[in-house]
MIDOSE-1310 file (N, C-alpha, C; in nm, 2 decimals, decimal comma, always signed):
residues 206
make	-0,28/+1,74/-0,97/-0,28/+1,85/-0,88/-0,17/+1,95/-0,92; -0,20/+2,07/-0,96/-0,10/+2,17/-1,00/-0,07/+2,26/-0,88; +0,06/+2,29/-0,87/+0,11/+2,38/-0,77/+0,15/+2,51/-0,84; +0,10/+2,62/-0,81/+0,13/+2,75/-0,87/+0,23/+2,82/-0,78
knqe	+0,35/+2,85/-0,83/+0,45/+2,91/-0,75/+0,42/+3,06/-0,74; +0,42/+3,12/-0,62/+0,41/+3,26/-0,61/+0,55/+3,32/-0,59; +0,56/+3,45/-0,56/+0,69/+3,51/-0,55/+0,76/+3,49/-0,42; +0,69/+3,44/-0,32/+0,75/+3,41/-0,19/+0,83/+3,29/-0,20
evet	+0,96/+3,30/-0,15/+1,05/+3,18/-0,15/+1,01/+3,09/-0,03; +1,00/+2,96/-0,05/+0,97/+2,87/+0,06/+1,08/+2,76/+0,06; +1,09/+2,70/+0,17/+1,18/+2,59/+0,18/+1,14/+2,47/+0,09; +1,23/+2,40/+0,04/+1,19/+2,28/-0,05/+1,13/+2,18/+0,04
spet	+1,02/+2,12/-0,02/+0,95/+2,01/+0,05/+0,92/+1,90/-0,05; +1,02/+1,80/-0,06/+1,00/+1,69/-0,16/+0,88/+1,61/-0,13; +0,81/+1,56/-0,23/+0,69/+1,48/-0,22/+0,74/+1,33/-0,25; +0,70/+1,24/-0,16/+0,73/+1,10/-0,19/+0,60/+1,02/-0,18
evkm	+0,57/+0,95/-0,29/+0,45/+0,87/-0,29/+0,46/+0,76/-0,19; +0,35/+0,75/-0,11/+0,35/+0,65/+0,00/+0,24/+0,54/-0,03; +0,28/+0,42/-0,02/+0,19/+0,31/-0,02/+0,14/+0,28/+0,12; +0,00/+0,29/+0,13/-0,06/+0,28/+0,26/-0,10/+0,14/+0,30
gevv	-0,06/+0,04/+0,23/-0,09/-0,10/+0,27/-0,21/-0,16/+0,21; -0,23/-0,29/+0,23/-0,35/-0,36/+0,18/-0,48/-0,33/+0,26; -0,59/-0,36/+0,19/-0,72/-0,35/+0,26/-0,73/-0,45/+0,37; -0,78/-0,41/+0,48/-0,80/-0,51/+0,59/-0,94/-0,49/+0,64
edlp	-0,99/-0,58/+0,72/-1,12/-0,57/+0,78/-1,11/-0,52/+0,92; -1,15/-0,40/+0,95/-1,14/-0,34/+1,08/-1,27/-0,34/+1,16; -1,38/-0,37/+1,10/-1,51/-0,36/+1,16/-1,55/-0,49/+1,23; -1,62/-0,48/+1,34/-1,67/-0,60/+1,40/-1,75/-0,69/+1,30
ktke	-1,74/-0,82/+1,32/-1,80/-0,91/+1,23/-1,95/-0,93/+1,25; -2,00/-0,88/+1,36/-2,15/-0,89/+1,38/-2,23/-0,83/+1,27; -2,34/-0,89/+1,24/-2,43/-0,83/+1,13/-2,53/-0,74/+1,19; -2,53/-0,72/+1,32/-2,62/-0,63/+1,38/-2,61/-0,48/+1,33
kvev	-2,72/-0,42/+1,30/-2,72/-0,28/+1,26/-2,77/-0,19/+1,37; -2,71/-0,08/+1,39/-2,75/+0,01/+1,49/-2,82/+0,13/+1,44; -2,94/+0,16/+1,50/-3,01/+0,28/+1,46/-2,96/+0,41/+1,53; -2,92/+0,50/+1,45/-2,86/+0,63/+1,50/-2,94/+0,74/+1,44
vlas	-2,92/+0,86/+1,50/-3,00/+0,98/+1,46/-2,91/+1,09/+1,40; -2,96/+1,14/+1,29/-2,89/+1,25/+1,22/-2,94/+1,38/+1,29; -2,85/+1,44/+1,37/-2,89/+1,56/+1,44/-2,81/+1,68/+1,40; -2,87/+1,75/+1,30/-2,80/+1,87/+1,24/-2,67/+1,82/+1,17
evil	-2,55/+1,85/+1,23/-2,42/+1,83/+1,16/-2,35/+1,71/+1,23; -2,41/+1,63/+1,31/-2,35/+1,51/+1,37/-2,45/+1,40/+1,37; -2,40/+1,28/+1,41/-2,48/+1,16/+1,43/-2,47/+1,12/+1,57; -2,59/+1,09/+1,63/-2,59/+1,05/+1,77/-2,65/+0,91/+1,79
gesn	-2,58/+0,83/+1,87/-2,62/+0,69/+1,89/-2,62/+0,66/+2,04; -2,71/+0,57/+2,08/-2,71/+0,52/+2,22/-2,59/+0,43/+2,25; -2,54/+0,43/+2,37/-2,44/+0,34/+2,41/-2,50/+0,20/+2,42; -2,45/+0,10/+2,34/-2,49/-0,03/+2,35/-2,37/-0,12/+2,31
datr	-2,39/-0,25/+2,31/-2,28/-0,34/+2,28/-2,21/-0,31/+2,15; -2,29/-0,28/+2,05/-2,24/-0,26/+1,91/-2,16/-0,12/+1,90; -2,22/-0,02/+1,96/-2,15/+0,11/+1,95/-2,02/+0,11/+2,04; -2,03/+0,04/+2,15/-1,91/+0,03/+2,24/-1,80/-0,05/+2,17
elyd	-1,84/-0,15/+2,10/-1,74/-0,23/+2,03/-1,67/-0,15/+1,92; -1,75/-0,07/+1,84/-1,70/+0,01/+1,74/-1,60/+0,11/+1,80; -1,63/+0,16/+1,91/-1,54/+0,26/+1,98/-1,41/+0,19/+2,03; -1,43/+0,08/+2,11/-1,32/+0,01/+2,17/-1,23/-0,05/+2,07
ktry	-1,28/-0,10/+1,97/-1,19/-0,17/+1,87/-1,12/-0,08/+1,78; -1,19/+0,02/+1,72/-1,13/+0,11/+1,62/-1,16/+0,25/+1,63; -1,21/+0,29/+1,75/-1,23/+0,43/+1,78/-1,33/+0,51/+1,69; -1,44/+0,44/+1,65/-1,54/+0,51/+1,58/-1,62/+0,59/+1,68
gepl	-1,64/+0,72/+1,65/-1,72/+0,80/+1,74/-1,65/+0,85/+1,86; -1,72/+0,94/+1,94/-1,66/+0,99/+2,06/-1,77/+0,97/+2,17; -1,73/+0,92/+2,29/-1,83/+0,91/+2,40/-1,88/+1,04/+2,45; -2,01/+1,05/+2,49/-2,07/+1,16/+2,55/-2,15/+1,13/+2,67
egnk	-2,17/+1,23/+2,76/-2,26/+1,21/+2,87/-2,22/+1,09/+2,96; -2,09/+1,08/+2,99/-2,05/+0,97/+3,07/-2,07/+0,84/+3,01; -2,04/+0,84/+2,88/-2,05/+0,71/+2,80/-2,19/+0,66/+2,78; -2,29/+0,75/+2,79/-2,43/+0,71/+2,77/-2,47/+0,72/+2,62
kfqy	-2,39/+0,80/+2,55/-2,42/+0,82/+2,41/-2,28/+0,82/+2,33; -2,29/+0,81/+2,20/-2,17/+0,83/+2,12/-2,21/+0,93/+2,01; -2,11/+1,02/+1,98/-2,13/+1,11/+1,87/-2,04/+1,08/+1,76; -2,09/+1,09/+1,63/-2,01/+1,05/+1,51/-2,01/+1,17/+1,42
slie	-1,90/+1,19/+1,35/-1,90/+1,29/+1,24/-1,99/+1,24/+1,13; -2,02/+1,34/+1,04/-2,10/+1,30/+0,92/-2,02/+1,20/+0,83; -1,89/+1,21/+0,83/-1,81/+1,12/+0,75/-1,82/+0,98/+0,81; -1,80/+0,97/+0,94/-1,81/+0,84/+1,01/-1,95/+0,78/+0,98
glyl	-2,05/+0,86/+0,99/-2,19/+0,82/+0,98/-2,21/+0,76/+0,84; -2,17/+0,82/+0,74/-2,19/+0,77/+0,60/-2,11/+0,64/+0,58; -1,99/+0,64/+0,63/-1,90/+0,52/+0,61/-1,97/+0,40/+0,68; -2,02/+0,42/+0,80/-2,07/+0,31/+0,87/-2,21/+0,27/+0,82
merd	-2,28/+0,36/+0,76/-2,40/+0,33/+0,69/-2,37/+0,25/+0,56; -2,27/+0,29/+0,49/-2,23/+0,22/+0,36/-2,18/+0,08/+0,40; -2,12/+0,06/+0,51/-2,07/-0,07/+0,55/-2,17/-0,15/+0,63; -2,30/-0,11/+0,62/-2,41/-0,18/+0,68/-2,40/-0,20/+0,83
kfii	-2,34/-0,10/+0,90/-2,34/-0,10/+1,05/-2,44/+0,00/+1,11; -2,48/+0,10/+1,03/-2,57/+0,20/+1,08/-2,70/+0,20/+1,00; -2,81/+0,22/+1,06/-2,93/+0,27/+1,00/-2,95/+0,41/+1,05; -2,95/+0,51/+0,97/-2,96/+0,65/+1,01/-3,10/+0,70/+0,99
vtdk	-3,16/+0,76/+1,09/-3,29/+0,82/+1,09/-3,29/+0,97/+1,13; -3,39/+1,04/+1,09/-3,41/+1,18/+1,14/-3,45/+1,18/+1,28; -3,46/+1,30/+1,34/-3,51/+1,30/+1,48/-3,66/+1,27/+1,49; -3,73/+1,26/+1,38/-3,87/+1,21/+1,37/-3,88/+1,06/+1,34
gkkv	-3,77/+1,00/+1,33/-3,77/+0,85/+1,30/-3,77/+0,81/+1,16; -3,76/+0,91/+1,06/-3,77/+0,87/+0,92/-3,63/+0,83/+0,87; -3,63/+0,71/+0,80/-3,50/+0,66/+0,76/-3,44/+0,75/+0,65; -3,31/+0,77/+0,66/-3,23/+0,85/+0,56/-3,15/+0,76/+0,47
dfdt	-3,17/+0,77/+0,34/-3,10/+0,68/+0,25/-2,96/+0,75/+0,22; -2,88/+0,67/+0,15/-2,74/+0,72/+0,11/-2,74/+0,85/+0,04; -2,82/+0,86/-0,07/-2,82/+0,97/-0,15/-2,87/+1,10/-0,08; -2,98/+1,08/+0,00/-3,03/+1,20/+0,08/-2,93/+1,24/+0,18
ylkk	-2,86/+1,15/+0,24/-2,76/+1,18/+0,34/-2,64/+1,26/+0,27; -2,60/+1,21/+0,16/-2,49/+1,27/+0,09/-2,52/+1,41/+0,05; -2,64/+1,43/+0,00/-2,68/+1,56/-0,05/-2,68/+1,66/+0,07; -2,73/+1,62/+0,18/-2,73/+1,70/+0,30/-2,59/+1,74/+0,35
arki	-2,50/+1,63/+0,35/-2,36/+1,65/+0,39/-2,29/+1,75/+0,30; -2,32/+1,74/+0,17/-2,25/+1,83/+0,07/-2,30/+1,97/+0,09; -2,42/+1,99/+0,13/-2,47/+2,13/+0,16/-2,39/+2,19/+0,28; -2,37/+2,11/+0,38/-2,30/+2,15/+0,50/-2,15/+2,17/+0,47
epnf	-2,09/+2,08/+0,38/-1,95/+2,09/+0,36/-1,93/+2,05/+0,21; -1,90/+2,16/+0,13/-1,89/+2,14/-0,02/-1,78/+2,04/-0,06; -1,68/+2,02/+0,02/-1,57/+1,93/-0,01/-1,59/+1,79/+0,05; -1,71/+1,76/+0,09/-1,74/+1,64/+0,17/-1,70/+1,52/+0,09
wiry	-1,73/+1,51/-0,04/-1,71/+1,38/-0,11/-1,56/+1,35/-0,12; -1,47/+1,45/-0,14/-1,33/+1,43/-0,15/-1,28/+1,39/-0,02; -1,32/+1,45/+0,09/-1,28/+1,41/+0,22/-1,32/+1,26/+0,26; -1,45/+1,23/+0,21/-1,50/+1,10/+0,24/-1,42/+0,99/+0,17
avfk	-1,38/+1,02/+0,04/-1,31/+0,92/-0,03/-1,18/+0,89/+0,04; -1,11/+0,99/+0,10/-0,99/+0,97/+0,17/-1,01/+0,89/+0,30; -1,11/+0,94/+0,37/-1,15/+0,87/+0,50/-1,18/+0,72/+0,47; -1,26/+0,69/+0,38/-1,30/+0,56/+0,34/-1,18/+0,47/+0,31
dlrk	-1,09/+0,53/+0,22/-0,97/+0,45/+0,18/-0,88/+0,42/+0,30; -0,86/+0,52/+0,38/-0,77/+0,49/+0,50/-0,83/+0,40/+0,60; -0,96/+0,41/+0,62/-1,02/+0,32/+0,72/-1,02/+0,18/+0,67; -1,05/+0,16/+0,54/-1,05/+0,02/+0,48/-0,91/-0,04/+0,48
rgyi	-0,81/+0,04/+0,50/-0,67/-0,01/+0,51/-0,62/-0,02/+0,65; -0,72/+0,00/+0,75/-0,69/-0,03/+0,89/-0,63/+0,08/+0,97; -0,64/+0,20/+0,92/-0,59/+0,32/+0,99/-0,71/+0,39/+1,07; -0,68/+0,43/+1,19/-0,78/+0,51/+1,27/-0,76/+0,66/+1,22
vkta	-0,87/+0,71/+1,18/-0,88/+0,85/+1,12/-0,97/+0,93/+1,21; -0,91/+1,04/+1,26/-0,99/+1,13/+1,34/-0,98/+1,28/+1,29; -1,07/+1,36/+1,33/-1,06/+1,50/+1,29/-0,93/+1,57/+1,34; -0,89/+1,67/+1,26/-0,77/+1,74/+1,30/-0,80/+1,89/+1,29
lkfg	-0,92/+1,93/+1,31/-0,96/+2,07/+1,29/-0,88/+2,16/+1,38; -0,85/+2,12/+1,50/-0,78/+2,20/+1,60/-0,63/+2,22/+1,56; -0,59/+2,14/+1,47/-0,45/+2,15/+1,41/-0,45/+2,23/+1,28; -0,57/+2,26/+1,23/-0,58/+2,33/+1,10/-0,57/+2,24/+0,98
adfr	-0,60/+2,11/+1,00/-0,59/+2,01/+0,90/-0,73/+1,93/+0,89; -0,74/+1,85/+0,79/-0,87/+1,77/+0,78/-0,87/+1,65/+0,88; -0,76/+1,57/+0,87/-0,76/+1,45/+0,95/-0,62/+1,43/+1,02; -0,63/+1,36/+1,13/-0,50/+1,31/+1,19/-0,52/+1,15/+1,18
vydr	-0,41/+1,09/+1,14/-0,41/+0,95/+1,11/-0,30/+0,88/+1,20; -0,34/+0,77/+1,26/-0,25/+0,69/+1,34/-0,20/+0,57/+1,27; -0,08/+0,53/+1,31/-0,02/+0,40/+1,25/-0,12/+0,29/+1,27; -0,12/+0,19/+1,18/-0,20/+0,08/+1,20/-0,17/+0,00/+1,33
gvkp	-0,27/-0,03/+1,40/-0,26/-0,10/+1,53/-0,24/+0,00/+1,65; -0,24/+0,13/+1,62/-0,23/+0,23/+1,73/-0,36/+0,31/+1,74; -0,40/+0,32/+1,87/-0,53/+0,39/+1,90/-0,49/+0,53/+1,96; -0,58/+0,63/+1,94/-0,56/+0,76/+2,01/-0,55/+0,73/+2,16
gedh	-0,45/+0,80/+2,22/-0,42/+0,78/+2,37/-0,31/+0,68/+2,39; -0,28/+0,59/+2,30/-0,17/+0,50/+2,31/-0,04/+0,57/+2,25; -0,06/+0,65/+2,15/+0,06/+0,72/+2,09/+0,00/+0,84/+2,01; +0,09/+0,93/+1,97/+0,04/+1,04/+1,89/+0,01/+1,00/+1,75
arwv	-0,07/+1,08/+1,68/-0,09/+1,05/+1,54/+0,04/+1,06/+1,46; +0,05/+0,99/+1,35/+0,17/+0,99/+1,27/+0,16/+1,10/+1,16; +0,04/+1,12/+1,10/+0,02/+1,22/+1,00/-0,09/+1,32/+1,02; -0,08/+1,43/+0,96/-0,19/+1,52/+0,94/-0,22/+1,51/+0,79
vfpv	-0,35/+1,50/+0,75/-0,38/+1,47/+0,61/-0,47/+1,58/+0,55; -0,43/+1,62/+0,43/-0,51/+1,71/+0,36/-0,56/+1,65/+0,23; -0,69/+1,62/+0,22/-0,75/+1,56/+0,09/-0,75/+1,67/-0,01; -0,72/+1,64/-0,14/-0,72/+1,74/-0,25/-0,77/+1,67/-0,37
sega	-0,86/+1,73/-0,44/-0,90/+1,68/-0,57/-0,79/+1,69/-0,67; -0,78/+1,58/-0,76/-0,67/+1,58/-0,86/-0,67/+1,70/-0,95; -0,78/+1,76/-0,98/-0,79/+1,87/-1,07/-0,77/+2,00/-1,00; -0,76/+2,01/-0,87/-0,75/+2,13/-0,79/-0,61/+2,19/-0,81
sltw	-0,60/+2,32/-0,79/-0,47/+2,39/-0,79/-0,43/+2,42/-0,65; -0,30/+2,43/-0,62/-0,25/+2,45/-0,49/-0,14/+2,55/-0,50; -0,15/+2,67/-0,45/-0,04/+2,77/-0,46/+0,07/+2,73/-0,37; +0,19/+2,78/-0,39/+0,30/+2,75/-0,31/+0,28/+2,81/-0,17
fefs	+0,20/+2,92/-0,16/+0,17/+2,97/-0,03/+0,09/+2,87/+0,05; -0,02/+2,81/-0,01/-0,10/+2,71/+0,05/-0,02/+2,59/+0,09; +0,06/+2,55/-0,01/+0,15/+2,43/+0,02/+0,24/+2,45/+0,14; +0,30/+2,57/+0,14/+0,39/+2,60/+0,26/+0,31/+2,60/+0,39
aknr	+0,19/+2,65/+0,38/+0,10/+2,66/+0,51/+0,07/+2,52/+0,56; +0,04/+2,43/+0,47/+0,01/+2,29/+0,51/+0,14/+2,23/+0,57; +0,25/+2,25/+0,51/+0,38/+2,20/+0,57/+0,40/+2,26/+0,71; +0,37/+2,38/+0,73/+0,40/+2,44/+0,86/+0,30/+2,39/+0,97
vahs	+0,18/+2,35/+0,92/+0,09/+2,29/+1,02/+0,15/+2,16/+1,07; +0,19/+2,08/+0,97/+0,25/+1,95/+1,01/+0,38/+1,97/+1,10; +0,46/+2,06/+1,06/+0,58/+2,08/+1,14/+0,55/+2,13/+1,28; +0,45/+2,22/+1,29/+0,42/+2,28/+1,43/+0,36/+2,17/+1,52
trkr	+0,29/+2,07/+1,46/+0,23/+1,97/+1,54/+0,32/+1,84/+1,55; +0,44/+1,85/+1,50/+0,53/+1,74/+1,50/+0,48/+1,61/+1,44; +0,41/+1,63/+1,33/+0,35/+1,52/+1,25/+0,40/+1,53/+1,11; +0,38/+1,42/+1,04/+0,42/+1,42/+0,89/+0,30/+1,47/+0,81
llla	+0,33/+1,54/+0,71/+0,22/+1,59/+0,62/+0,20/+1,48/+0,51; +0,07/+1,45/+0,49/+0,02/+1,35/+0,39/-0,08/+1,42/+0,30; -0,04/+1,44/+0,18/-0,14/+1,49/+0,08/-0,21/+1,37/+0,02; -0,34/+1,37/+0,02/-0,42/+1,27/-0,04/-0,49/+1,32/-0,16
ivdv	-0,44/+1,27/-0,28/-0,49/+1,32/-0,41/-0,60/+1,23/-0,46; -0,72/+1,28/-0,48/-0,84/+1,20/-0,52/-0,87/+1,22/-0,67; -0,87/+1,11/-0,75/-0,89/+1,13/-0,89/-1,04/+1,12/-0,92; -1,08/+1,13/-1,04/-1,22/+1,14/-1,08/-1,30/+1,01/-1,05
egdv	-1,23/+0,90/-1,04/-1,29/+0,77/-1,00/-1,29/+0,74/-0,85; -1,24/+0,84/-0,77/-1,24/+0,82/-0,63/-1,12/+0,74/-0,57; -1,02/+0,71/-0,66/-0,90/+0,64/-0,61/-0,81/+0,75/-0,55; -0,73/+0,71/-0,45/-0,65/+0,80/-0,37/-0,50/+0,76/-0,39
tyye	-0,42/+0,86/-0,41/-0,28/+0,85/-0,41/-0,22/+0,94/-0,30; -0,13/+0,89/-0,22/-0,08/+0,96/-0,11/+0,07/+1,01/-0,13; +0,09/+1,13/-0,09/+0,23/+1,19/-0,10/+0,27/+1,24/+0,04; +0,38/+1,19/+0,09/+0,43/+1,24/+0,22/+0,53/+1,35/+0,19
crwl	+0,52/+1,46/+0,26/+0,60/+1,58/+0,23/+0,68/+1,61/+0,36; +0,80/+1,66/+0,33/+0,88/+1,70/+0,45/+0,97/+1,82/+0,41; +1,02/+1,89/+0,51/+1,11/+2,01/+0,48/+1,25/+1,96/+0,45; +1,31/+2,03/+0,36/+1,46/+2,03/+0,34/+1,51/+2,17/+0,33
rp	+1,59/+2,21/+0,43/+1,64/+2,34/+0,43/+1,78/+2,35/+0,36; +1,80/+2,45/+0,28/+1,93/+2,46/+0,21/+2,05/+2,48/+0,31
């Protein structure tokens, strides 16, 4: 990832590579698959034992309609399909395979695969990952063992392709998002093989 300095002076923000821990199993051990529906830009599922366990244990999805349904992001949907927890169908009941789903998601969100690589890596390491759009970031990530509502998220995360460039103005803006939300900034750099390296950044004022 190259950072191109512009003429604006910004505070120094050292980058420290962060090891996010070993892979753990965070999903329920049941082999039951849940049929859910691809509805435009989200996934919808009925409330049942499997979907409630996914939510209660590791906060997959968000409850809707007084807990009668659960709504999942496209990223959550693909991950749970890849992990053999979801069977995804259209509103007409036609099964959606992995490649078709990915193609549709990329049309909706060109940076989908980079974001998915980071989401998948963090989830497999036992972190709860939720959207951070209202903060101006991609994800908010909680310490392992912490659920939303029990404590605040520790990081806001920005996934970046290894070959992408990032201006100092953009870098400074990401730091300001983290600072304004009282969270740590985590840059997640995705290489061509889909491996992720994490850098935690913080302000140092002269």
